[in-house]
C-alpha positions as a printed Julia matrix, in Angstrom:
120×3 Matrix{Float64}:
  18.99   14.27   53.94
  17.56   17.97   53.66
  19.85   18.36   50.93
  18.9    15.13   49.16
  14.99   15.75   49.32
  15.46   19.04   47.79
  17.49   18.04   44.9
  15.02   15.3    44.05
  11.88   18.15   44.93
  14.0    20.09   42.61
  14.39   17.58   39.97
  10.7    16.8    39.87
   9.98   20.22   39.6
  12.48   20.91   36.68
  10.68   17.64   34.79
   7.5    18.83   35.14
   7.9    22.13   34.46
   9.86   21.32   30.9
   7.19   18.83   30.39
   4.62   21.76   30.64
   6.43   24.15   28.8
   6.17   21.48   26.0
   2.6    21.23   26.24
   2.8    17.89   27.48
   1.79   15.96   30.59
   1.72   12.38   31.65
  -2.01   12.48   31.54
  -2.08   14.21   27.87
   0.61   11.7    27.27
  -1.4     8.77   27.79
  -4.57   10.56   26.22
  -2.78   11.15   22.99
  -1.58    7.6    23.3
  -5.16    5.85   23.72
  -7.04    8.54   21.14
  -4.29    7.86   18.73
  -4.85    3.72   18.97
  -8.45    4.35   18.73
  -7.87    6.29   15.16
  -5.49    3.35   13.98
  -8.47    0.81   15.08
 -10.71    3.18   12.87
  -8.84    3.64   10.21
  -8.4    -0.2     9.92
 -12.17   -0.53    9.96
 -11.89    1.7     7.07
  -9.8    -0.17    4.88
 -11.72   -3.19    5.76
 -14.85   -1.66    4.69
 -13.18   -0.02    1.19
 -11.62   -3.48    0.63
 -15.29   -5.21    1.13
 -16.8    -2.22   -1.2
 -14.16   -3.01   -3.98
 -14.64   -6.81   -3.98
 -18.58   -6.11   -4.87
 -17.23   -3.28   -7.85
 -15.08   -6.3    -8.88
 -18.28   -8.5    -9.07
 -19.95   -5.73  -10.76
 -16.97   -5.21  -13.08
 -16.79   -8.75  -14.06
 -20.92   -8.53  -14.85
 -20.28   -5.31  -16.44
 -17.27   -7.08  -19.16
 -19.4   -10.27  -19.97
 -22.3    -7.99  -21.05
 -20.36   -5.31  -22.58
 -21.77   -2.26  -20.31
 -19.3     0.54  -19.89
 -17.67    0.8   -16.59
 -18.37    4.58  -16.13
 -22.26    4.84  -14.96
 -22.13    9.02  -14.83
 -25.97    8.72  -13.38
 -25.29    5.85  -10.77
 -21.94    7.99   -9.75
 -24.04   10.92   -8.81
 -26.72    9.47   -6.96
 -23.56    7.77   -5.07
 -22.47   11.25   -5.11
 -25.91   13.15   -3.47
 -26.23    9.85   -0.85
 -22.58    9.95    0.65
 -22.71   14.27    0.46
 -26.13   13.38    2.67
 -24.62   11.5     4.66
 -21.39   12.81    5.34
 -23.53   15.92    6.7
 -24.9    14.06    9.38
 -21.69   13.06   10.46
 -20.44   16.87   10.02
 -18.56   16.36    7.49
 -18.27   19.1     4.81
 -20.13   18.32    1.08
 -16.36   19.16   -0.46
 -14.83   16.44    1.63
 -17.25   13.99    0.9
 -17.3    15.12   -2.56
 -13.29   14.4    -2.67
 -13.53   11.09   -0.75
 -16.25    9.3    -3.18
 -14.23   11.24   -6.29
 -11.01    8.63   -4.95
 -13.42    6.11   -4.47
 -15.01    6.18   -7.97
 -11.43    6.74   -9.47
 -10.0     3.42   -7.78
 -13.44    1.71   -8.72
 -13.11    2.4   -12.5
  -9.58    1.37  -12.58
 -10.61   -2.32  -10.8
 -13.65   -2.0   -13.47
 -11.21   -1.43  -16.34
  -8.74   -3.86  -15.35
 -11.02   -6.39  -15.49
 -11.76   -5.73  -19.25
  -8.63   -5.69  -19.91
  -7.39   -8.73  -17.94
 -10.56  -10.95  -17.51
């Protein structure tokens, strides 16, 4: 009986020591799983918002195509960039990140608008 308890205790100790050596415990595993699920949910919402934005871009692209307006409106993009950088700062994001993100979004928007002009 004592030997069984000793072996069980040794097994549990070894398992816990191994998890700690790897920097994991059952609590942190649960924490990470929950936080990763939260990130997955937020990522999904980000793409839903980006999809909604690009649907509006498509409407604008149709209007621009019908009225012979160039896709690139540099002054308007500068406004978007300035507002985005400011909004990003309020969320603790760097101006560099906000700029890169908005440039990527703008590039996709231009792609959508240009595609409408070639395939109306």
